N, C-alpha and C positions, 0 to 999 in steps of 0.2 A: 504494500500500500504506500502510496506517496500522497502526502497531505501538504498543500501549500496554502499558507495564510498570509494576509497582507502585512502585518506588523508583528514581529519580523517574520519573513517567510521561513517555514521549516519543512524539512523532509524527514519522515520517520518510517521505520520499518524494522525488520528483524534480521540479524546476521547470525546464523548458527549452522553448524553442521548437524545433519540428522542423527549422528551418533552421539552428539553432545560432548564429544571429546575435544574439539578444537577450542582454542582460546584466541581471541582476536586482540590485536594491539590497538587498532583504531579503524575508523571508517572515514573515508574522504569523499567530498563532493566532487563529482565529475561534471563539468559543463562543456558541452560541445567538444568532447574528447580530451579535455585537459583538466588536471587537478586544480581545483580552486582553493587556494590556501587561506583565503579570507573567511571562509565559512568555518564556524565552530561546530565540532561534532562531539557528541556525548554517547559513549557506548556503555551499555550496562543498564539500560532502561528496563523496567519490569515488563515482562510479556508472559503473564500467567496463562493467557489464552493459548499461546504457542506451545508452552510446556505441557499443557493439559491435552491439547489435540494430538500432539505427536507422542505423548506419554514419555517425555524425556525431561525429567526434573532439572537437568543441567542447563536447559534453555530458558529457565525462569527469568534470567536477566540478560537476555540476548538481544534486546531491542536497542535501536539507536535513534538519535534525534540529531538532525543537522540544521543549525540556524544559518540562514542565508542573509548576510547583512544587506541593507538597502544599497543600491548602486552596483551590486555584484553582477546582476543580470541586466544587461542593457536592453532597451526596447527592441522587440523583434522576437522571432522564433528561436528556440533553443532546445537541445536534447540534454536532459539532466539525469543523473543516476548516482550511484555510490560505488566506491571500490572498498573492499574489505581487506585490511592488511593483517596478516597473521602474526602471532607472537614472535616468530623468528624474522619478521620484517618483509617477508615475501608476499606477493599479491595472492590472496586467497580466492578472490572472485569478485564479480560485479553484481549489483542489483539489476533489476529490469530498468531500462531507460525509458523515460517519458518525454514526450514532446510538450513543451509549454510555450506560450506566447506572452511576453511582457508588454504591457501597454503603457 
């Protein structure tokens, strides 16, 4: 799920491996194929719904929230998503990308 709100815009979702074994270092915002360092990401948000549905208690705090500062996305169409960085610093995967238009 991607949720965008006007002040400040945020993107939130879940980053977890189905086995529940992986630990993530951070989640990065990707805008038009490039890492956007101005966005603040918070990993470890509670996702009781995910842990319950998948029956993996280790995913309880697998949610992330990315706050997108005003001015980060210029007017026009964009593709946004998130990259998950694993505990060893390697790229663990990407979220689904969404098309958004900033007015």
